[in-house]
Backbone as JSON Lines, residues from 0, in Angstrom:
{"i":0,"aa":"M","n":[-129.22,242.39,-40.6],"ca":[-129.32,243.2,-39.42],"c":[-130.68,243.89,-39.45]}
{"i":1,"aa":"A","n":[-131.41,243.75,-38.4],"ca":[-132.77,244.28,-38.36],"c":[-132.8,245.69,-37.82]}
{"i":2,"aa":"N","n":[-133.75,246.49,-38.3],"ca":[-134.1,247.78,-37.71],"c":[-132.94,248.77,-37.67]}
{"i":3,"aa":"V","n":[-132.16,248.87,-38.76],"ca":[-131.06,249.81,-38.8],"c":[-131.58,251.17,-39.25]}
{"i":4,"aa":"S","n":[-131.37,252.18,-38.45],"ca":[-131.84,253.52,-38.78],"c":[-130.89,254.15,-39.78]}
{"i":5,"aa":"K","n":[-131.33,255.28,-40.35],"ca":[-130.48,256.03,-41.27],"c":[-129.22,256.51,-40.58]}
{"i":6,"aa":"A","n":[-129.26,256.65,-39.28],"ca":[-128.12,257.16,-38.53],"c":[-126.99,256.14,-38.44]}
{"i":7,"aa":"G","n":[-127.24,254.9,-38.73],"ca":[-126.2,253.89,-38.69],"c":[-126.48,252.81,-37.67]}
{"i":8,"aa":"P","n":[-125.75,251.71,-37.8],"ca":[-126.04,250.55,-36.94],"c":[-125.77,250.76,-35.46]}
{"i":9,"aa":"L","n":[-124.75,251.54,-35.1],"ca":[-124.49,251.76,-33.67],"c":[-125.57,252.59,-33.01]}
{"i":10,"aa":"V","n":[-126.03,253.62,-33.72],"ca":[-127.11,254.44,-33.18],"c":[-128.38,253.6,-33.08]}
{"i":11,"aa":"A","n":[-128.66,252.82,-34.11],"ca":[-129.85,251.96,-34.08],"c":[-129.76,250.96,-32.93]}
{"i":12,"aa":"F","n":[-128.58,250.41,-32.7],"ca":[-128.37,249.44,-31.63],"c":[-128.58,250.08,-30.26]}
{"i":13,"aa":"Y","n":[-127.98,251.25,-30.04],"ca":[-128.07,251.91,-28.75],"c":[-129.35,252.69,-28.54]}
{"i":14,"aa":"R","n":[-129.83,253.36,-29.57],"ca":[-130.99,254.24,-29.4],"c":[-132.31,253.52,-29.67]}
{"i":15,"aa":"D","n":[-132.33,252.66,-30.71],"ca":[-133.58,252.11,-31.21],"c":[-133.83,250.65,-30.84]}
{"i":16,"aa":"G","n":[-132.87,250.02,-30.16],"ca":[-133.05,248.61,-29.79],"c":[-132.82,247.64,-30.93]}
{"i":17,"aa":"A","n":[-132.12,248.08,-31.98],"ca":[-131.84,247.2,-33.11],"c":[-130.87,246.09,-32.7]}
{"i":18,"aa":"Q","n":[-130.76,245.11,-33.54],"ca":[-129.87,243.97,-33.29],"c":[-128.48,244.25,-33.85]}
{"i":19,"aa":"D","n":[-127.51,243.58,-33.25],"ca":[-126.16,243.63,-33.8],"c":[-126.06,242.67,-34.98]}
{"i":20,"aa":"D","n":[-124.89,242.46,-35.51],"ca":[-124.72,241.61,-36.69],"c":[-124.97,240.13,-36.4]}
{"i":21,"aa":"C","n":[-125.11,239.78,-35.13],"ca":[-125.42,238.39,-34.76],"c":[-126.86,238.25,-34.26]}
{"i":22,"aa":"G","n":[-127.67,239.29,-34.41],"ca":[-129.08,239.21,-34.04],"c":[-129.38,239.45,-32.57]}
{"i":23,"aa":"R","n":[-128.45,240.06,-31.83],"ca":[-128.62,240.31,-30.4],"c":[-128.89,241.78,-30.16]}
{"i":24,"aa":"T","n":[-129.76,242.08,-29.2],"ca":[-129.99,243.47,-28.82],"c":[-129.08,243.83,-27.63]}
{"i":25,"aa":"L","n":[-128.96,245.11,-27.39],"ca":[-128.18,245.56,-26.25],"c":[-128.75,245.0,-24.96]}
{"i":26,"aa":"D","n":[-130.07,245.05,-24.81],"ca":[-130.68,244.53,-23.58],"c":[-130.39,243.06,-23.39]}
{"i":27,"aa":"E","n":[-130.39,242.28,-24.45],"ca":[-130.07,240.85,-24.34],"c":[-128.64,240.65,-23.87]}
{"i":28,"aa":"I","n":[-127.71,241.39,-24.45],"ca":[-126.31,241.25,-24.05],"c":[-126.11,241.67,-22.6]}
{"i":29,"aa":"L","n":[-126.73,242.77,-22.2],"ca":[-126.56,243.23,-20.83],"c":[-127.15,242.26,-19.8]}
{"i":30,"aa":"A","n":[-128.04,241.4,-20.23],"ca":[-128.65,240.41,-19.34],"c":[-127.82,239.12,-19.25]}
{"i":31,"aa":"W","n":[-126.79,239.0,-20.06],"ca":[-125.95,237.79,-20.01],"c":[-125.3,237.64,-18.65]}
{"i":32,"aa":"D","n":[-125.05,236.39,-18.3],"ca":[-124.27,236.12,-17.09],"c":[-122.78,236.29,-17.42]}
{"i":33,"aa":"D","n":[-121.95,236.25,-16.39],"ca":[-120.52,236.46,-16.58],"c":[-119.89,235.4,-17.48]}
{"i":34,"aa":"Y","n":[-120.4,234.18,-17.42],"ca":[-119.86,233.12,-18.28],"c":[-119.99,233.52,-19.75]}
{"i":35,"aa":"H","n":[-121.16,234.01,-20.15],"ca":[-121.36,234.41,-21.55],"c":[-120.49,235.61,-21.92]}
{"i":36,"aa":"L","n":[-120.36,236.55,-21.01],"ca":[-119.52,237.7,-21.3],"c":[-118.07,237.29,-21.52]}
{"i":37,"aa":"E","n":[-117.62,236.26,-20.82],"ca":[-116.26,235.77,-21.01],"c":[-116.13,234.93,-22.27]}
{"i":38,"aa":"A","n":[-117.11,234.09,-22.53],"ca":[-117.01,233.12,-23.62],"c":[-117.25,233.7,-25.01]}
{"i":39,"aa":"V","n":[-118.06,234.74,-25.1],"ca":[-118.4,235.32,-26.4],"c":[-117.48,236.51,-26.64]}
{"i":40,"aa":"H","n":[-116.9,236.56,-27.83],"ca":[-115.87,237.57,-28.1],"c":[-116.27,238.62,-29.12]}
{"i":41,"aa":"D","n":[-117.47,238.55,-29.66],"ca":[-117.83,239.47,-30.75],"c":[-118.91,240.48,-30.35]}
{"i":42,"aa":"F","n":[-119.1,240.7,-29.07],"ca":[-120.09,241.68,-28.62],"c":[-119.46,242.99,-28.15]}
{"i":43,"aa":"I","n":[-118.25,242.92,-27.64],"ca":[-117.63,244.07,-26.98],"c":[-117.44,245.24,-27.95]}
{"i":44,"aa":"Q","n":[-117.26,244.92,-29.23],"ca":[-117.08,245.96,-30.25],"c":[-118.38,246.73,-30.48]}
{"i":45,"aa":"W","n":[-119.51,246.12,-30.2],"ca":[-120.8,246.8,-30.29],"c":[-121.08,247.62,-29.03]}
{"i":46,"aa":"L","n":[-120.74,247.08,-27.87],"ca":[-120.97,247.81,-26.64],"c":[-120.05,249.02,-26.52]}
{"i":47,"aa":"F","n":[-118.81,248.86,-26.97],"ca":[-117.81,249.91,-26.84],"c":[-117.08,250.1,-28.17]}
{"i":48,"aa":"P","n":[-117.74,250.75,-29.1],"ca":[-117.15,250.91,-30.44],"c":[-115.98,251.88,-30.45]}
{"i":49,"aa":"L","n":[-115.12,251.7,-31.46],"ca":[-113.96,252.56,-31.67],"c":[-113.93,253.04,-33.12]}
{"i":50,"aa":"P","n":[-113.11,254.03,-33.44],"ca":[-113.03,254.51,-34.82],"c":[-112.29,253.58,-35.77]}
{"i":51,"aa":"E","n":[-111.62,252.56,-35.24],"ca":[-110.86,251.64,-36.08],"c":[-111.59,250.29,-36.16]}
{"i":52,"aa":"P","n":[-111.44,249.59,-37.28],"ca":[-112.04,248.25,-37.39],"c":[-111.42,247.3,-36.36]}
{"i":53,"aa":"S","n":[-112.2,246.34,-35.94],"ca":[-111.74,245.33,-34.99],"c":[-111.11,244.16,-35.74]}
{"i":54,"aa":"G","n":[-109.97,243.71,-35.25],"ca":[-109.36,242.52,-35.82],"c":[-110.09,241.25,-35.43]}
{"i":55,"aa":"V","n":[-110.8,241.29,-34.31],"ca":[-111.54,240.13,-33.81],"c":[-112.91,240.04,-34.46]}
{"i":56,"aa":"N","n":[-113.54,241.18,-34.7],"ca":[-114.89,241.21,-35.25],"c":[-114.94,242.24,-36.38]}
{"i":57,"aa":"P","n":[-114.44,241.86,-37.57],"ca":[-114.4,242.83,-38.67],"c":[-115.79,243.28,-39.14]}
{"i":58,"aa":"A","n":[-116.84,242.58,-38.77],"ca":[-118.2,242.96,-39.16],"c":[-118.78,244.03,-38.25]}
{"i":59,"aa":"A","n":[-118.14,244.3,-37.12],"ca":[-118.65,245.3,-36.19],"c":[-118.5,246.69,-36.8]}
{"i":60,"aa":"P","n":[-119.5,247.55,-36.57],"ca":[-119.39,248.92,-37.1],"c":[-118.33,249.71,-36.36]}
{"i":61,"aa":"I","n":[-117.85,250.76,-37.01],"ca":[-116.85,251.62,-36.39],"c":[-117.44,253.01,-36.19]}
{"i":62,"aa":"L","n":[-116.86,253.7,-35.25],"ca":[-117.31,255.06,-34.96],"c":[-116.89,256.01,-36.06]}
{"i":63,"aa":"D","n":[-117.78,256.9,-36.41],"ca":[-117.45,258.02,-37.29],"c":[-117.83,259.29,-36.53]}
{"i":64,"aa":"P","n":[-117.41,260.45,-37.03],"ca":[-117.7,261.7,-36.3],"c":[-119.19,261.92,-36.04]}
{"i":65,"aa":"A","n":[-120.05,261.56,-36.98],"ca":[-121.49,261.77,-36.78],"c":[-122.03,260.89,-35.65]}
{"i":66,"aa":"T","n":[-121.56,259.65,-35.57],"ca":[-122.01,258.75,-34.51],"c":[-121.5,259.24,-33.15]}
{"i":67,"aa":"I","n":[-120.26,259.68,-33.11],"ca":[-119.72,260.22,-31.85],"c":[-120.56,261.4,-31.4]}
{"i":68,"aa":"Q","n":[-120.88,262.3,-32.32],"ca":[-121.69,263.47,-31.98],"c":[-123.09,263.06,-31.52]}
{"i":69,"aa":"T","n":[-123.65,262.05,-32.15],"ca":[-124.99,261.58,-31.75],"c":[-124.97,261.07,-30.31]}
{"i":70,"aa":"F","n":[-123.96,260.29,-29.96],"ca":[-123.83,259.81,-28.58],"c":[-123.66,260.99,-27.63]}
{"i":71,"aa":"R","n":[-122.77,261.9,-27.97],"ca":[-122.45,263.02,-27.08],"c":[-123.64,263.95,-26.87]}
{"i":72,"aa":"S","n":[-124.54,264.0,-27.84],"ca":[-125.69,264.91,-27.73],"c":[-126.95,264.22,-27.21]}
{"i":73,"aa":"S","n":[-126.89,262.92,-26.95],"ca":[-128.07,262.18,-26.5],"c":[-127.87,261.62,-25.1]}
{"i":74,"aa":"L","n":[-128.57,262.2,-24.15],"ca":[-128.51,261.71,-22.77],"c":[-128.96,260.25,-22.7]}
{"i":75,"aa":"A","n":[-130.0,259.9,-23.45],"ca":[-130.52,258.52,-23.42],"c":[-129.47,257.53,-23.92]}
{"i":76,"aa":"M","n":[-128.75,257.89,-24.97],"ca":[-127.72,256.97,-25.48],"c":[-126.56,256.86,-24.51]}
{"i":77,"aa":"R","n":[-126.18,257.98,-23.9],"ca":[-125.1,257.92,-22.9],"c":[-125.54,257.11,-21.68]}
{"i":78,"aa":"D","n":[-126.81,257.21,-21.31],"ca":[-127.31,256.39,-20.2],"c":[-127.22,254.9,-20.53]}
{"i":79,"aa":"R","n":[-127.53,254.55,-21.77],"ca":[-127.43,253.14,-22.17],"c":[-125.97,252.7,-22.25]}
{"i":80,"aa":"L","n":[-125.09,253.6,-22.69],"ca":[-123.66,253.31,-22.68],"c":[-123.19,253.12,-21.24]}
{"i":81,"aa":"R","n":[-123.68,253.96,-20.33],"ca":[-123.33,253.82,-18.91],"c":[-123.81,252.46,-18.37]}
{"i":82,"aa":"A","n":[-124.97,252.0,-18.8],"ca":[-125.46,250.68,-18.38],"c":[-124.5,249.59,-18.87]}
{"i":83,"aa":"S","n":[-124.01,249.73,-20.09],"ca":[-123.01,248.78,-20.6],"c":[-121.74,248.83,-19.77]}
{"i":84,"aa":"F","n":[-121.32,250.04,-19.46],"ca":[-120.12,250.26,-18.64],"c":[-120.28,249.6,-17.26]}
{"i":85,"aa":"E","n":[-121.42,249.84,-16.63],"ca":[-121.63,249.27,-15.3],"c":[-121.74,247.75,-15.33]}
{"i":86,"aa":"R","n":[-122.31,247.2,-16.41],"ca":[-122.38,245.74,-16.51],"c":[-120.98,245.14,-16.62]}
{"i":87,"aa":"M","n":[-120.14,245.78,-17.44],"ca":[-118.78,245.26,-17.58],"c":[-117.98,245.46,-16.29]}
{"i":88,"aa":"L","n":[-118.24,246.55,-15.57],"ca":[-117.58,246.69,-14.27],"c":[-117.9,245.5,-13.38]}
{"i":89,"aa":"R","n":[-119.16,245.12,-13.32],"ca":[-119.55,243.96,-12.48],"c":[-118.82,242.71,-12.95]}
{"i":90,"aa":"F","n":[-118.66,242.54,-14.25],"ca":[-117.93,241.4,-14.8],"c":[-116.51,241.36,-14.24]}
{"i":91,"aa":"Y","n":[-115.89,242.52,-14.09],"ca":[-114.52,242.59,-13.58],"c":[-114.43,242.65,-12.06]}
{"i":92,"aa":"G","n":[-115.57,242.66,-11.38],"ca":[-115.56,242.75,-9.92],"c":[-115.36,244.17,-9.43]}
{"i":93,"aa":"L","n":[-115.84,245.11,-10.22],"ca":[-115.72,246.53,-9.89],"c":[-117.12,247.13,-9.83]}
{"i":94,"aa":"V","n":[-117.21,248.33,-9.27],"ca":[-118.51,248.99,-9.15],"c":[-118.31,250.5,-9.23]}
{"i":95,"aa":"L","n":[-119.24,251.16,-9.9],"ca":[-119.29,252.62,-9.92],"c":[-120.02,253.04,-8.65]}
{"i":96,"aa":"V","n":[-119.34,253.82,-7.81],"ca":[-119.9,254.21,-6.52],"c":[-120.93,255.33,-6.75]}
{"i":97,"aa":"P","n":[-122.18,255.1,-6.34],"ca":[-123.2,256.14,-6.56],"c":[-122.97,257.35,-5.66]}
{"i":98,"aa":"G","n":[-123.28,258.52,-6.22],"ca":[-123.26,259.74,-5.43],"c":[-121.9,260.37,-5.19]}
{"i":99,"aa":"K","n":[-120.85,259.8,-5.71],"ca":[-119.51,260.37,-5.51],"c":[-119.23,261.39,-6.61]}
{"i":100,"aa":"S","n":[-118.57,262.48,-6.22],"ca":[-118.14,263.46,-7.2],"c":[-116.73,263.9,-6.82]}
{"i":101,"aa":"P","n":[-115.74,263.68,-7.65],"ca":[-115.86,263.04,-8.95],"c":[-116.21,261.56,-8.82]}
{"i":102,"aa":"L","n":[-116.61,260.99,-9.95],"ca":[-116.99,259.57,-9.95],"c":[-115.84,258.7,-9.48]}
{"i":103,"aa":"V","n":[-116.21,257.59,-8.84],"ca":[-115.23,256.64,-8.33],"c":[-115.66,255.24,-8.74]}
{"i":104,"aa":"V","n":[-114.71,254.48,-9.25],"ca":[-114.88,253.04,-9.46],"c":[-114.03,252.36,-8.41]}
{"i":105,"aa":"E","n":[-114.63,251.43,-7.69],"ca":[-113.87,250.7,-6.68],"c":[-114.13,249.21,-6.8]}
{"i":106,"aa":"R","n":[-113.37,248.46,-6.05],"ca":[-113.52,247.0,-6.05],"c":[-114.81,246.62,-5.34]}
{"i":107,"aa":"A","n":[-115.56,245.75,-5.96],"ca":[-116.79,245.23,-5.37],"c":[-116.42,244.04,-4.47]}
{"i":108,"aa":"P","n":[-117.35,243.6,-3.63],"ca":[-117.08,242.41,-2.83],"c":[-116.7,241.19,-3.68]}
{"i":109,"aa":"S","n":[-117.12,241.18,-4.94],"ca":[-116.83,240.05,-5.83],"c":[-115.46,240.16,-6.5]}
{"i":110,"aa":"F","n":[-114.68,241.19,-6.17],"ca":[-113.44,241.43,-6.9],"c":[-112.49,240.24,-6.87]}
{"i":111,"aa":"A","n":[-112.23,239.67,-5.71],"ca":[-111.26,238.56,-5.62],"c":[-111.67,237.4,-6.52]}
{"i":112,"aa":"A","n":[-112.94,237.06,-6.51],"ca":[-113.41,235.95,-7.35],"c":[-113.36,236.32,-8.82]}
{"i":113,"aa":"R","n":[-113.82,237.52,-9.17],"ca":[-113.85,237.94,-10.57],"c":[-112.44,238.15,-11.12]}
{"i":114,"aa":"A","n":[-111.51,238.64,-10.29],"ca":[-110.15,238.9,-10.74],"c":[-109.45,237.61,-11.18]}
{"i":115,"aa":"Q","n":[-109.85,236.49,-10.61],"ca":[-109.27,235.21,-11.03],"c":[-109.54,234.95,-12.51]}
{"i":116,"aa":"N","n":[-110.58,235.55,-13.03],"ca":[-110.95,235.37,-14.43],"c":[-110.14,236.25,-15.37]}
{"i":117,"aa":"W","n":[-109.67,237.41,-14.91],"ca":[-109.02,238.33,-15.84],"c":[-107.69,238.9,-15.4]}
{"i":118,"aa":"L","n":[-107.35,238.83,-14.15],"ca":[-106.15,239.5,-13.65],"c":[-104.95,238.55,-13.69]}
{"i":119,"aa":"W","n":[-104.54,238.24,-14.91],"ca":[-103.35,237.44,-15.12],"c":[-102.81,237.76,-16.52]}
{"i":120,"aa":"P","n":[-101.51,237.63,-16.69],"ca":[-100.87,238.01,-17.96],"c":[-101.45,237.25,-19.15]}
{"i":121,"aa":"G","n":[-101.51,237.95,-20.27],"ca":[-101.95,237.34,-21.51],"c":[-103.44,237.23,-21.68]}
{"i":122,"aa":"N","n":[-104.22,237.75,-20.75],"ca":[-105.66,237.62,-20.8],"c":[-106.26,238.67,-21.75]}
{"i":123,"aa":"H","n":[-107.2,238.24,-22.58],"ca":[-107.82,239.13,-23.56],"c":[-108.63,240.26,-22.91]}
{"i":124,"aa":"N","n":[-108.98,240.14,-21.66],"ca":[-109.75,241.18,-21.0],"c":[-108.96,242.48,-20.83]}
{"i":125,"aa":"R","n":[-107.65,242.41,-20.88],"ca":[-106.84,243.64,-20.84],"c":[-107.16,244.49,-22.06]}
{"i":126,"aa":"L","n":[-107.33,243.83,-23.22],"ca":[-107.7,244.56,-24.44],"c":[-109.11,245.12,-24.34]}
{"i":127,"aa":"R","n":[-110.0,244.35,-23.76],"ca":[-111.38,244.83,-23.57],"c":[-111.39,246.08,-22.69]}
{"i":128,"aa":"L","n":[-110.59,246.07,-21.64],"ca":[-110.54,247.23,-20.75],"c":[-109.99,248.46,-21.47]}
{"i":129,"aa":"T","n":[-109.0,248.27,-22.32],"ca":[-108.48,249.38,-23.12],"c":[-109.58,249.94,-24.01]}
{"i":130,"aa":"R","n":[-110.34,249.06,-24.64],"ca":[-111.46,249.47,-25.49],"c":[-112.5,250.24,-24.7]}
{"i":131,"aa":"I","n":[-112.85,249.75,-23.52],"ca":[-113.86,250.41,-22.68],"c":[-113.38,251.81,-22.28]}
{"i":132,"aa":"L","n":[-112.14,251.93,-21.86],"ca":[-111.59,253.24,-21.49],"c":[-111.69,254.23,-22.64]}
{"i":133,"aa":"R","n":[-111.28,253.81,-23.79],"ca":[-111.23,254.71,-24.95],"c":[-112.61,255.04,-25.48]}
{"i":134,"aa":"S","n":[-113.46,254.04,-25.6],"ca":[-114.8,254.25,-26.15],"c":[-115.62,255.17,-25.25]}
{"i":135,"aa":"T","n":[-115.58,254.94,-23.96],"ca":[-116.36,255.8,-23.06],"c":[-115.86,257.24,-23.11]}
{"i":136,"aa":"L","n":[-114.57,257.42,-23.23],"ca":[-114.0,258.76,-23.34],"c":[-114.49,259.44,-24.63]}
{"i":137,"aa":"L","n":[-114.43,258.73,-25.74],"ca":[-114.86,259.29,-27.03],"c":[-116.34,259.63,-27.06]}
{"i":138,"aa":"L","n":[-117.16,258.79,-26.41],"ca":[-118.61,258.9,-26.55],"c":[-119.28,259.75,-25.46]}
{"i":139,"aa":"G","n":[-118.49,260.41,-24.63],"ca":[-119.08,261.37,-23.7],"c":[-119.14,260.94,-22.25]}
{"i":140,"aa":"L","n":[-118.55,259.82,-21.91],"ca":[-118.51,259.39,-20.5],"c":[-117.08,259.57,-19.97]}
{"i":141,"aa":"E","n":[-116.6,260.8,-20.07],"ca":[-115.24,261.09,-19.66],"c":[-115.0,260.77,-18.18]}
{"i":142,"aa":"A","n":[-115.94,261.15,-17.32],"ca":[-115.76,260.91,-15.88],"c":[-115.72,259.42,-15.57]}
{"i":143,"aa":"E","n":[-116.53,258.64,-16.26],"ca":[-116.54,257.19,-16.04],"c":[-115.21,256.58,-16.5]}
{"i":144,"aa":"S","n":[-114.72,257.03,-17.66],"ca":[-113.44,256.54,-18.17],"c":[-112.31,256.86,-17.19]}
{"i":145,"aa":"K","n":[-112.31,258.09,-16.7],"ca":[-111.28,258.49,-15.75],"c":[-111.36,257.68,-14.46]}
{"i":146,"aa":"A","n":[-112.57,257.45,-13.96],"ca":[-112.75,256.67,-12.73],"c":[-112.28,255.23,-12.92]}
{"i":147,"aa":"L","n":[-112.59,254.65,-14.07],"ca":[-112.12,253.28,-14.34],"c":[-110.6,253.26,-14.41]}
{"i":148,"aa":"F","n":[-110.0,254.23,-15.09],"ca":[-108.55,254.25,-15.16],"c":[-107.93,254.35,-13.77]}
{"i":149,"aa":"Q","n":[-108.49,255.18,-12.92],"ca":[-107.95,255.31,-11.56],"c":[-108.0,253.98,-10.82]}
{"i":150,"aa":"A","n":[-109.1,253.25,-10.98],"ca":[-109.23,251.94,-10.33],"c":[-108.21,250.96,-10.92]}
{"i":151,"aa":"L","n":[-108.07,250.95,-12.25],"ca":[-107.1,250.05,-12.88],"c":[-105.68,250.42,-12.51]}
{"i":152,"aa":"N","n":[-105.41,251.7,-12.37],"ca":[-104.1,252.16,-11.97],"c":[-103.75,251.63,-10.57]}
{"i":153,"aa":"A","n":[-104.72,251.67,-9.66],"ca":[-104.5,251.15,-8.31],"c":[-104.27,249.63,-8.34]}
{"i":154,"aa":"I","n":[-105.02,248.93,-9.18],"ca":[-104.85,247.47,-9.31],"c":[-103.47,247.17,-9.89]}
{"i":155,"aa":"Y","n":[-103.04,247.94,-10.87],"ca":[-101.72,247.77,-11.47],"c":[-100.62,247.94,-10.41]}
{"i":156,"aa":"R","n":[-100.76,248.97,-9.59],"ca":[-99.74,249.21,-8.54],"c":[-99.72,248.06,-7.53]}
{"i":157,"aa":"E","n":[-100.88,247.48,-7.25],"ca":[-100.93,246.39,-6.27],"c":[-100.49,245.05,-6.85]}
{"i":158,"aa":"F","n":[-100.73,244.85,-8.13],"ca":[-100.43,243.57,-8.77],"c":[-99.52,243.76,-10.0]}
{"i":159,"aa":"P","n":[-98.35,244.35,-9.82],"ca":[-97.51,244.66,-10.99],"c":[-97.05,243.42,-11.76]}
{"i":160,"aa":"S","n":[-96.97,242.29,-11.1],"ca":[-96.54,241.08,-11.81],"c":[-97.66,240.48,-12.67]}
{"i":161,"aa":"R","n":[-98.88,240.92,-12.46],"ca":[-100.01,240.38,-13.21],"c":[-100.44,241.26,-14.38]}
{"i":162,"aa":"I","n":[-99.98,242.5,-14.38],"ca":[-100.35,243.43,-15.46],"c":[-99.05,243.97,-16.03]}
{"i":163,"aa":"P","n":[-98.74,243.62,-17.28],"ca":[-97.5,244.11,-17.88],"c":[-97.5,245.64,-18.0]}
{"i":164,"aa":"A","n":[-96.33,246.23,-17.92],"ca":[-96.19,247.69,-18.06],"c":[-96.75,248.14,-19.41]}
{"i":165,"aa":"R","n":[-96.62,247.33,-20.42],"ca":[-97.15,247.67,-21.75],"c":[-98.68,247.82,-21.7]}
{"i":166,"aa":"T","n":[-99.34,246.93,-20.98],"ca":[-100.79,247.03,-20.83],"c":[-101.16,248.32,-20.1]}
{"i":167,"aa":"H","n":[-100.45,248.6,-19.03],"ca":[-100.7,249.84,-18.29],"c":[-100.51,251.06,-19.19]}
{"i":168,"aa":"A","n":[-99.51,251.03,-20.05],"ca":[-99.27,252.14,-20.98],"c":[-100.45,252.27,-21.96]}
{"i":169,"aa":"Y","n":[-100.98,251.17,-22.44],"ca":[-102.17,251.22,-23.32],"c":[-103.36,251.83,-22.57]}
{"i":170,"aa":"W","n":[-103.56,251.39,-21.33],"ca":[-104.65,251.94,-20.52],"c":[-104.47,253.44,-20.33]}
{"i":171,"aa":"S","n":[-103.26,253.86,-20.02],"ca":[-102.98,255.28,-19.82],"c":[-103.26,256.08,-21.09]}
{"i":172,"aa":"N","n":[-102.81,255.59,-22.2],"ca":[-103.02,256.28,-23.48],"c":[-104.52,256.36,-23.8]}
{"i":173,"aa":"A","n":[-105.23,255.27,-23.6],"ca":[-106.68,255.24,-23.9],"c":[-107.44,256.21,-23.0]}
{"i":174,"aa":"A","n":[-107.05,256.29,-21.76],"ca":[-107.74,257.15,-20.8],"c":[-107.42,258.63,-21.01]}
{"i":175,"aa":"E","n":[-106.3,258.92,-21.62],"ca":[-105.89,260.31,-21.81],"c":[-106.32,260.9,-23.13]}
{"i":176,"aa":"S","n":[-106.3,260.08,-24.17],"ca":[-106.5,260.66,-25.5],"c":[-107.68,260.13,-26.27]}
{"i":177,"aa":"G","n":[-108.26,259.05,-25.81],"ca":[-109.42,258.52,-26.52],"c":[-109.11,258.03,-27.86]}
């Protein structure tokens, strides 16, 4: 792993432009098309880290209190996290509405097409969404996490046969407690 700062690999990745364990930078991942975001499974743990190890990517770093504090105290790092958040929203056919207070995530014009990729039972993207909700809440993007949960909650109510109640419960827990 190149260019790892003393602060740790996640800080180096988000703040310093360091590479992840596969040699990719944040900017490279954010430039991927939707096909790559769907096909590659070991990047999401870097974009949206959690305090627990990943079963899918055990090499991914985990959040510790110092890293959480570094994110929360750095506007630049939160801005880069927000860029990751907005890129994944586009992947799901969602968009963060500019200028709204409180923040609002709504369906983008691409929602119907993008939902065909993830809005069906058993899809791994449900887990990714849980991770995004929780990570953004932990790292200082509480309003973004809440806005995403509100959008997912509306989608759940409209498509209850496509999103199991258990998934909705995970989303609720992630959005409430981080």
